[in-house]
C-alpha positions as CSV (number, residue, x, y, z in Angstrom):
1,M,4.8,6.2,-0.4
2,F,9.5,1.7,-10.5
3,A,11.4,3.6,-17.4
4,K,11.2,4.6,-20.6
5,R,12.6,8.0,-21.0
6,I,15.5,8.3,-23.5
7,V,17.3,5.1,-22.7
8,M,20.7,6.1,-24.1
9,G,20.5,9.5,-22.4
10,I,19.8,7.9,-19.0
11,A,22.5,5.3,-19.5
12,F,25.0,8.1,-20.4
13,M,24.0,10.1,-17.3
14,S,24.4,7.0,-15.1
15,L,27.8,6.4,-16.6
16,L,28.9,9.9,-15.7
17,A,27.5,9.6,-12.2
18,W,29.5,6.4,-11.6
19,S,32.7,7.8,-13.1
20,S,32.6,11.4,-11.7
21,P,34.0,12.2,-8.2
22,A,31.3,12.1,-5.5
23,S,30.3,15.4,-4.0
24,A,29.1,16.2,-0.5
25,G,25.5,15.6,0.4
26,W,23.4,15.0,3.5
27,V,22.7,11.9,5.5
28,I,19.9,12.3,8.1
29,D,18.9,9.7,10.6
30,Q,15.5,10.0,12.2
31,V,13.0,8.0,14.2
32,V,9.2,7.8,14.2
33,K,7.5,7.7,17.5
34,G,3.9,7.2,18.6
35,A,2.7,5.3,15.5
36,K,2.3,1.7,14.6
37,E,4.6,2.2,11.6
38,G,7.2,3.7,13.9
39,G,10.9,2.9,13.6
40,K,14.2,4.1,12.2
41,Q,14.5,6.0,8.9
42,Q,17.4,7.4,7.0
43,V,17.2,10.2,4.4
44,V,20.0,10.7,2.0
45,L,20.1,13.7,-0.4
46,Q,22.5,14.7,-3.1
47,S,22.5,16.3,-6.5
48,N,18.7,16.0,-7.2
49,R,18.4,12.5,-5.8
50,M,16.8,11.5,-2.5
51,K,16.7,8.1,-0.8
52,T,14.4,7.3,2.1
53,L,15.4,4.0,3.8
54,M,13.1,2.4,6.4
55,F,14.4,-0.2,8.9
56,G,12.6,-3.1,10.4
57,E,12.2,-4.0,14.0
58,D,15.4,-6.1,13.7
59,G,17.4,-3.0,12.7
60,K,17.9,-4.2,9.2
61,P,16.8,-2.4,6.0
62,A,13.2,-3.2,5.0
63,T,12.2,-0.9,2.2
64,A,13.7,2.1,0.3
65,F,12.2,4.8,-1.9
66,I,14.6,6.5,-4.3
67,M,13.6,9.7,-6.1
68,D,15.7,10.9,-9.1
69,L,14.6,14.4,-10.2
70,N,16.9,14.5,-13.2
71,A,15.5,11.2,-14.6
72,E,12.0,11.9,-13.3
73,A,12.1,8.4,-12.0
74,I,11.2,6.5,-8.8
75,T,12.8,3.3,-7.5
76,Q,11.2,1.2,-4.8
77,V,13.3,-1.4,-3.1
78,N,12.0,-4.4,-1.1
79,Y,14.9,-5.9,1.0
80,E,12.8,-8.8,2.2
81,D,12.4,-10.5,-1.2
82,R,15.5,-8.8,-2.7
83,S,13.7,-7.0,-5.5
84,Y,13.1,-3.5,-6.8
85,V,10.9,-1.6,-9.2
86,T,11.9,1.4,-11.3
87,A,9.6,3.6,-13.3
88,T,9.0,7.2,-14.4
89,V,6.9,9.2,-11.9
90,Q,4.1,9.3,-14.5
91,E,4.1,5.5,-14.9
92,Y,4.2,5.0,-11.1
93,V,1.3,7.4,-10.4
94,Q,-0.9,5.9,-13.2
95,T,-0.3,2.3,-12.1
96,M,-0.8,3.0,-8.4
97,T,-4.0,5.0,-9.1
98,S,-5.3,2.1,-11.2
99,A,-4.4,-0.4,-8.4
100,M,-6.1,1.6,-5.7
101,S,-9.2,2.0,-7.9
102,G,-9.3,-1.7,-8.6
103,A,-8.9,-2.6,-4.9
104,M,-11.7,-0.3,-4.0
105,K,-14.0,-1.9,-6.6
106,Q,-13.1,-5.4,-5.4
107,M,-13.9,-4.4,-1.8
108,Q,-17.2,-2.8,-2.8
109,E,-18.1,-6.0,-4.7
110,A,-17.2,-8.2,-1.7
111,M,-19.3,-6.0,0.6
112,K,-22.6,-6.3,-1.4
113,N,-24.1,-8.8,1.1
114,V,-22.8,-7.0,4.2
115,P,-25.4,-5.1,6.3
116,A,-25.7,-1.4,5.2
117,E,-24.4,0.1,8.5
118,Q,-21.3,-2.2,8.5
119,R,-20.7,-1.6,4.8
120,K,-20.8,2.2,5.3
121,M,-18.2,1.9,8.1
122,M,-15.9,-0.3,6.0
123,E,-16.2,2.1,2.9
124,E,-15.2,5.1,5.1
125,M,-12.2,3.2,6.4
126,M,-11.1,2.2,2.9
127,R,-11.4,5.8,1.7
128,S,-9.4,7.0,4.7
129,Q,-6.6,4.5,4.0
130,M,-6.5,4.8,0.2
131,G,-7.2,8.5,-0.4
132,Q,-10.4,10.1,-1.5
133,M,-9.6,10.2,-5.2
134,G,-11.4,12.9,-7.1
135,Q,-12.6,14.8,-4.1
136,D,-12.7,18.6,-4.5
137,C,-10.1,20.1,-2.3
138,R,-10.3,23.8,-3.3
139,D,-11.8,24.7,0.1
140,V,-8.8,23.6,2.0
141,R,-7.3,26.7,3.8
142,M,-3.8,26.5,5.3
143,E,-2.2,28.8,7.8
144,L,1.3,28.8,9.2
145,R,2.1,30.5,12.6
146,K,5.6,31.0,13.8
147,T,6.0,30.6,17.6
148,G,8.7,31.8,19.9
149,Q,9.5,28.3,21.1
150,Q,13.0,27.1,20.4
151,A,14.8,23.8,21.1
152,T,17.9,21.8,20.1
153,V,16.9,18.7,18.2
154,G,19.5,16.2,17.0
155,G,22.2,18.7,17.9
156,Y,20.7,21.5,15.8
157,P,18.9,24.6,17.1
158,A,15.3,24.8,15.8
159,I,12.3,27.0,16.0
160,R,8.7,25.8,16.1
161,Y,5.9,26.6,13.5
162,D,2.3,25.5,13.8
163,V,0.2,24.5,10.8
164,F,-3.5,24.9,10.8
165,V,-5.9,23.5,8.2
166,N,-9.4,25.2,8.0
167,G,-8.7,26.7,11.4
168,K,-7.8,23.4,13.1
169,P,-4.4,22.3,14.3
170,N,-2.8,20.0,11.8
171,S,0.9,19.7,12.8
172,E,3.8,21.4,14.4
173,I,7.1,21.7,12.5
174,W,10.5,22.4,14.0
175,I,12.9,23.9,11.5
176,A,16.7,23.8,11.7
177,K,18.0,26.4,9.3
178,S,21.6,25.1,9.6
179,I,20.7,21.8,7.9
180,T,20.8,22.8,4.2
181,A,19.9,19.4,2.8
182,W,17.0,20.8,0.6
183,R,19.5,22.8,-1.4
184,E,20.5,19.6,-3.0
185,M,17.1,19.5,-4.7
186,D,16.2,21.7,-7.7
187,A,13.0,23.5,-6.6
188,K,11.4,23.5,-10.0
189,K,12.1,19.9,-10.7
190,L,10.9,19.0,-7.2
191,G,7.7,21.0,-7.8
192,R,7.0,19.0,-11.0
193,F,7.6,15.8,-9.2
194,A,5.3,16.7,-6.3
195,A,2.6,17.8,-8.8
196,E,2.5,14.3,-10.2
197,M,2.8,12.5,-6.8
198,E,0.0,14.6,-5.2
199,K,-2.4,12.9,-7.6
200,L,-2.1,9.9,-5.3
201,A,-2.9,12.0,-2.2
202,G,-6.3,12.3,-0.5
203,C,-7.9,15.6,0.1
204,G,-5.1,17.2,2.2
205,P,-3.1,20.3,2.5
206,A,-1.3,19.9,-0.9
207,K,-4.0,18.2,-3.0
208,G,-4.9,20.3,-6.0
209,Q,-2.9,23.3,-4.9
210,G,0.7,22.6,-5.5
211,M,3.6,23.2,-3.1
212,G,3.5,27.0,-3.7
213,A,0.1,27.1,-2.0
214,D,1.3,25.2,1.1
215,P,2.8,27.7,3.6
216,S,4.6,25.0,5.5
217,W,6.6,24.2,2.3
218,K,8.0,27.7,2.2
219,V,9.5,27.5,5.8
220,V,10.6,23.9,5.3
221,N,12.6,25.0,2.2
222,E,14.5,27.4,4.5
223,G,16.0,24.6,6.5
224,Y,15.1,21.0,7.5
225,P,12.2,19.8,9.7
226,V,14.1,18.1,12.6
227,R,10.8,17.4,14.4
228,T,7.3,17.0,12.9
229,V,4.3,16.3,15.1
230,D,1.0,15.2,13.7
231,K,-2.0,16.9,15.4
232,T,-4.8,15.2,13.5
233,G,-5.2,12.0,15.6
234,S,-2.3,9.6,15.3
235,G,0.1,11.7,17.4
236,A,3.0,10.4,15.4
237,T,6.3,12.3,15.7
238,V,9.2,12.2,13.2
239,E,12.4,13.4,14.9
240,V,16.0,13.7,13.6
241,V,18.6,12.1,15.9
242,K,21.6,12.8,13.7
243,A,22.4,14.8,10.5
244,E,25.7,15.3,8.8
245,S,27.0,16.6,5.5
246,R,29.5,14.2,3.9
247,T,30.6,12.6,0.7
248,I,28.0,10.1,-0.7
249,P,29.0,7.6,-3.3
250,A,26.7,7.5,-6.4
251,G,25.9,3.9,-5.8
252,E,23.9,4.8,-2.7
253,F,21.1,5.8,-5.0
254,Q,21.1,2.5,-7.0
255,P,19.3,-0.7,-6.1
256,P,21.6,-3.2,-4.2
257,A,23.6,-5.5,-6.4
258,G,22.0,-8.9,-7.0
259,F,18.4,-7.7,-6.4
260,A,15.9,-8.8,-9.1
261,R,14.0,-6.1,-11.1
262,K,10.2,-6.4,-11.2
263,T,7.6,-4.6,-13.1
264,L,5.0,-2.3,-11.7
265,R,2.2,-4.8,-12.4
266,E,4.1,-7.5,-10.5
267,M,4.5,-5.2,-7.6
268,T,0.8,-4.3,-7.4
269,G,-0.4,-7.8,-8.3
270,Q,-2.4,-6.5,-11.3
């Protein structure tokens, strides 16, 4: 938030992707406001592939996360050290889960001699940052309420929906139905991908329930969220500033030329 499938099959698919004419996809520029990790982002979607590119304070690319639903693979690119990691989603989840568990154990070992009150505070902070793995989330109740509020965001008309979790405000989502970017992603393949990735999540709206149980997913699937406002404390807002449908070359979903490939263990330092 990096494979071993059938190597020849993936290679053949990649060859077709590079040799076939590019089709139209979506390029969406957005900004993050009101959060320490704020900045510019770009989301590119086409033919079951999605790339999320984050920019640094200098305006240059910093990191990228590429999702390929057909290959069930994830690629994470680090522009600072000119490297990338590619793995199946299962390999990625297993390695990241192990890394988070190992980090938690190391922290607990290091805190043995810390006063009890301070240790409890630090443990709670760690769980908040890394996700409460294994926690039962069956009691999470979600509700989606459509409001009559409308606005134009990024040049697109949108309507506001409010999301509540266990009766408390969770977020507001502004949906622009004229941005059809999600049609580029196969719903069943995306569902399987999300089911694997949610294993890394904490006890949140989607954990243990799948996308079908999340009412916000149903409305997001009808368009694109041009504005999302967090109501749980950070106050972070993700807002689209530009969105267009245009031809996207297949190479957009590949690591930049000349970047070194690393392993998952090298990335996590295990």
